[in-house]
C-alpha positions in Angstrom: 14.1 1.9 -1.0 12.0 -0.5 1.1 8.4 0.2 1.9 6.1 -1.7 4.2 2.3 -1.3 4.1 0.0 -3.0 6.5 -3.7 -2.7 7.3 -3.1 -3.5 10.9 -6.6 -3.5 12.5 -5.4 -1.3 15.3 -2.0 -0.2 16.6 -3.4 -0.1 20.1 -2.9 -3.8 20.4 0.4 -5.1 21.7 0.3 -8.0 19.3 0.1 -5.7 16.3 3.1 -3.7 17.6 5.1 -6.9 18.1 4.3 -8.1 14.6 5.2 -4.7 13.1 8.5 -4.5 15.1 9.4 -8.0 13.9 8.7 -7.1 10.3 10.8 -3.9 10.6 13.7 -5.7 12.2 13.8 -8.3 9.5 13.4 -6.1 6.5 14.5 -2.6 7.6 12.1 -0.5 5.6 12.7 3.1 4.8 9.0 3.9 4.5 6.0 2.6 6.4 2.3 2.6 5.4 -0.2 1.8 8.1 -4.0 1.5 7.6 -6.8 1.2 10.2 -4.5 2.3 13.0 -7.4 3.2 15.4 -5.2 5.4 17.6 -4.8 9.1 18.1 -1.8 11.0 16.5 0.1 11.3 19.8 0.1 7.5 20.2 1.0 7.0 16.6 3.9 9.4 16.8 5.2 7.6 19.9 5.0 4.2 18.2 6.8 5.5 15.1 9.6 7.1 17.0 10.2 3.9 19.0 10.4 2.1 15.6 12.9 4.6 14.2 10.7 6.7 11.9 11.1 10.5 12.4 8.9 11.8 9.6 5.2 11.1 9.1 1.9 12.3 7.7 -1.3 11.1 9.5 -5.0 11.0 9.0 -6.5 10.3 12.4 -9.3 7.8 12.9 -13.0 8.8 13.0 -14.4 7.4 16.1 -13.3 3.7 16.4 -12.5 3.2 12.7 -9.9 4.4 10.3 -6.5 5.9 10.9 -4.1 6.1 8.0 -0.3 6.9 8.2 2.8 7.1 6.0 6.1 7.4 7.8 9.7 7.5 6.5 13.2 7.7 7.7 15.6 10.6 7.2 17.5 8.8 4.5 14.4 9.1 2.2 13.4 12.4 0.6 9.6 12.5 0.4 7.1 15.3 0.2 3.3 14.7 1.0 1.0 16.2 -1.6 -2.4 14.6 -0.8 -4.0 13.5 2.5 -7.4 11.9 3.1 -8.8 8.9 4.9 -8.6 6.9 1.6 -5.4 8.1 -0.1 -2.0 9.5 0.9 0.2 10.6 -2.0 3.8 11.7 -1.7 6.5 12.7 -4.2 9.6 10.5 -3.9 12.8 12.4 -4.7 15.3 9.7 -3.6 15.7 8.0 -6.9 17.6 8.8 -10.1 15.9 11.2 -12.4 12.7 13.2 -11.8 10.5 12.5 -8.7 7.8 9.9 -8.9 4.6 9.7 -7.0 3.7 7.0 -4.4 0.0 6.8 -3.5 -1.0 4.6 -0.5 -4.6 3.4 -0.9 -7.1 2.4 1.7 -10.2 1.9 -0.4 -13.6 2.6 1.1 -16.0 -0.2 1.8 -19.5 1.0 0.9 -20.7 1.6 -2.6 -21.4 5.3 -2.3 -18.0 6.0 -0.9 -16.3 3.8 -3.5 -18.1 5.6 -6.3 -17.0 9.0 -5.0 -13.4 8.0 -4.3 -12.7 6.2 -7.5 -14.4 8.8 -9.6 -12.0 11.3 -8.1 -8.9 9.5 -9.2 -8.8 11.5 -12.4 -8.5 14.7 -10.3 -5.6 13.1 -8.3 -3.9 12.2 -11.6 -4.1 15.8 -12.9 -1.9 17.0 -9.9 1.2 15.2 -11.2 1.8 14.0 -14.7 4.8 11.7 -14.0 5.5 8.1 -12.9 2.9 6.9 -10.5 2.6 3.8 -8.2 -0.5 3.0 -6.2 -0.4 0.2 -3.6 -2.5 -0.9 -0.6 -5.9 -2.3 0.3 -8.1 -1.4 -2.6 -11.2 -3.1 -1.1 -12.3 -4.2 -4.5 -11.5 -6.8 -7.2 -10.5 -6.2 -10.8 -11.7 -9.5 -12.3 -14.2 -12.2 -11.5 -11.2 -14.6 -10.9 -10.2 -12.3 -8.0 -12.9 -13.9 -5.8 -13.3 -17.5 -4.8 -17.1 -17.5 -5.1 -19.1 -17.4 -8.3 -20.1 -13.8 -7.9 -18.8 -11.4 -10.5 -17.7 -7.8 -10.0 -20.0 -5.7 -7.7 -20.8 -2.2 -8.6 -18.0 -0.6 -6.6 -15.4 -3.0 -8.1 -16.6 -2.1 -11.6 -16.2 1.6 -10.8 -12.7 0.9 -9.4 -11.6 -1.1 -12.4 -12.9 1.6 -14.8 -11.0 4.3 -12.9 -7.7 2.4 -13.0 -8.2 1.6 -16.7 -8.8 5.2 -17.5 -5.5 6.2 -15.9 -3.6 3.4 -17.7 -2.8 1.5 -14.6 -1.0 -1.9 -15.0 -1.0 -4.5 -12.2 2.4 -5.5 -10.7 3.1 -9.2 -11.5 2.9 -11.5 -8.5 4.0 -14.8 -7.2 3.1 -17.0 -4.3 -0.5 -17.1 -3.0 -3.2 -15.8 -5.3 -5.8 -14.4 -2.9 -4.9 -11.7 -0.4 -7.8 -11.8 2.0 -9.9 -14.5 3.6 -12.9 -14.4 5.9 -11.3 -17.3 7.7 -14.5 -19.4 7.8 -14.7 -23.0 7.0 -16.4 -25.0 4.3 -18.9 -23.3 2.0 -18.9 -20.2 4.1 -15.2 -19.5 3.2 -14.6 -16.5 0.9 -11.2 -15.5 -0.5 -10.5 -12.4 -2.5 -7.6 -10.6 -4.1 -8.3 -7.0 -2.9 -4.7 -5.9 -2.0 -2.6 -5.0 -5.0 -0.1 -2.7 -6.6 -0.6 -0.9 -9.9 1.4 1.7 -11.8 1.2 3.8 -15.0 3.3 3.2 -18.1 5.9 5.9 -17.2 6.5 4.2 -13.8 6.9 0.9 -15.5 9.4 2.3 -18.0 11.6 3.3 -15.1 11.1 0.1 -13.1 10.4 -2.6 -15.7 11.3 -5.6 -13.5 8.8 -4.8 -10.6 7.0 -7.7 -9.0 5.5 -8.8 -5.7 5.2 -11.9 -3.7 2.2 -12.8 -1.6 3.3 -14.1 1.7 1.5 -16.3 4.3 -1.0 -14.7 6.6 0.0 -13.7 10.1 -2.6 -12.6 12.8 -4.4 -10.6 10.1 -7.0 -11.8 7.6 -5.0 -10.3 4.8 -1.8 -11.9 3.4 1.3 -9.8 3.5 2.6 -8.7 0.1 6.3 -8.2 -0.8 7.0 -5.7 -3.6 10.3 -5.7 -5.5 11.0 -2.7 -7.8 14.3 -3.0 -9.8 15.9 -0.1 -11.6 19.3 1.6 -11.4 21.3 1.7 -8.2 21.2 4.8 -6.1 23.0 5.9 -2.9 21.0 7.8 -0.3 23.1 9.8 2.2 25.8 7.2 1.9 23.4 4.2 2.0 23.0 1.8 -0.9 19.3 1.2 -1.7 20.0 -2.4 -2.5 23.0 -4.8 -2.5 21.5 -6.0 -5.8 21.1 -3.7 -8.9 18.2 -1.4 -8.3 15.6 -0.2 -5.8 13.3 -2.4 -3.8 9.8 -1.6 -2.6 8.4 -4.1 -0.2 4.8 -3.8 1.1 3.2 -6.0 3.8 -0.5 -5.4 3.6 -3.1 -6.7 5.9 -6.5 -6.0 7.4 
């Protein structure tokens, strides 16, 4: 199973649609996660259908900001269970064994919203006691080393890290670039951070012990794309093999 996630800064831009189409053509994802779409649902549905995705769940933007979407092809069996402007959770049935939960994250920016969102993660955890993967733009860092400046964790990041630790979340190993976001300024004004990530609980890791992701070069976005690889047992979906290699693959391209 291949998943792309991208904080696209607006699907109303022709350049964003061209970039997305190129990514889909090259990697052929089964599931698509888009953040900061900034378009109404009718426009989003039209874009998704043109790209070959017939199923979706969508949180429309508020004014000129936001917009959060998860879409999937018919070969994948997914059931939405949570929908908000910051998290979309789905049960994934298209793998061997019991279903597991995928949560797409678009973390809030301001401190008050961060505190409310991350403090509610325990409530989200109570809804499903199985294998759980979270991936996306968390809008926070887990360690001081996740930011290029000398500043430590801000209040919102500390709350985020505590919430993830309380749920036993483990970061997916990575390769490639370290930082996922840059303000694209020069000299001393440049700031780089690692705010895009994937984490999972112990049960999910037991099922997919070889999971990893590679941080790819930036495109038109100020976030680097991320490529997630989850390896487990092979599985055929409606006659399709999830991977030519042994296992399943989850690929996420995340950007803001």
